[in-house]
N, C-alpha and C positions, 0 to 999 in steps of 0.2 A: 158407776158400778160402787156398791158399797164393799168398803174394805173389813177385814177380819176385827180391826181396832174398832171401827165403827159400829159393828154388831155387839161386840163387848160394851162399847161405851152404852149403847142404847139398853141392853141387858141390865147393867148396873143402874141405869136412870129407872127402869121399870120397877127395879126392887127398892128403890128409894135411897140408892147409894150414891155419893157425890163420886163422879168418876175421875179421881185424880191419877196423874201418869203413873205413880207406883201401883195403885189398884188395877189400872188397865194391864199393865205389864204382868202382873201376878196373876190375874185371871187368864190372860192370854196364854201365859207359861202353861198353866194347869190344862186349859183346853187343849193345847197343842201335845202335851207330854202324854205318853202312854207308858211313863215309868213309875207312877203312883210315887212321887218324890215326898220326903219329909222336908221339914222346916229348913234343916242344913244343906240339902241338895238345891233346894229353891235359891236360899241366900247365895250359895257358891255361884250358881249360874247367873243370877240377875246381878250380882255386885260388879261383874265385868262391865256391864251396860249401865248400871245406876250405882257409882260408886257410894253414894250418900245412902244408899238403902240400909236400914238395920235389921237384924233379927226380930226385934220386938216389933217394927212396922209389919213384916212378914206374918209374925205370930198374931197380932191384931187383927191384920186384913183376914186372915184364914178363918179367925173366929167370927168374924162378921160374916165371911162368905158362907160358912157352915151354918150359922144362924139363919141366913136368908135362903138358904136352899140352893146356893150356886155352885157348891162343891161339896164331895162328901169327905168324911173322915173314916180311914180304914185303921181299924184296931186288929189287925190279923196277926201282926208282931207282937209279942208279949209287952215290950218296953219301949215300942216305938209307934208313933202317929205317922201315917202317910195319908195323902191326900188324893183325891180323884176329881178331876175336872169334868168327867163323864158322869152326869146325872142321870142318864138313862137307866132302865131296869137292867142290869146285868149281874153276872157272878163273877168271882175272882177265883184264881188258882195260884195256890202258893207251892212253890219248887222248894221241897226239902232239902236239895242240893244246893242251888245256886242263890236261893232267896228271893228270886224274882216274882213279883206278884203280876199275873197275867189277866187281862181281861177275856171274858169267856161270853160267847153268843148266847143269850138266855133262850131264845127260840129254838135253838137246837140242842141245847144243853139241860136245860130247867123243865121239869114238868108241872110247875106251879105259875099260876098267874100272878102279875103283879096286884097285890091286895092293898086297897086304900082304907078299908075300915073293917075292924073285927070287933063284933059285939058292942058297936057304939064307940069304940076306941079309934081314933085316927091313927092310922099308921104312916109313919114318916120313912121308915127305911126296914131294912130286914138285914140281920147280921149272920151270915154263914158264907163258907167258902169250902173249895174243894182243896185238898192238899196232896200233894204226891211229888212225882218227878217229870219235869217239864221235858217235851219232846227233844228241846235242844241238848240237855243233858243225857238223855237216853241214847240219843245219835252219838254223843262224844264218847261214851263210855260203853254202850251196848245195854240191850235191855236186860235189867236185873230187877 
């Protein structure tokens, strides 16, 4: 039976990336996380397991992963980049109260298909999101 880390190792190799321990752990973290972490969050969680990891290593690794289309960069928040290990076509919802970024199921919430090309231009991604108040905040305060 193939483990999650073995799948990630194979994924890195397929993209021509040397599967170092730190790269494996960073990609595994992003694939398992639904929090859309920033560099600081990734560092804070991984330094517990890898005391020698640096923010520079995380930054450089994320840059490589984005370049190789293994992770997405989210620029939803004005002054903060977040990262998403889910590269499938989906939308995001930003809660204006708690600040969470939540994945949305595009099949149910989006009316447009994933476009790969427009007028001969290669489309690598689309930057749009929904914003409002998440259901958890609505439940805790009441519908406003």
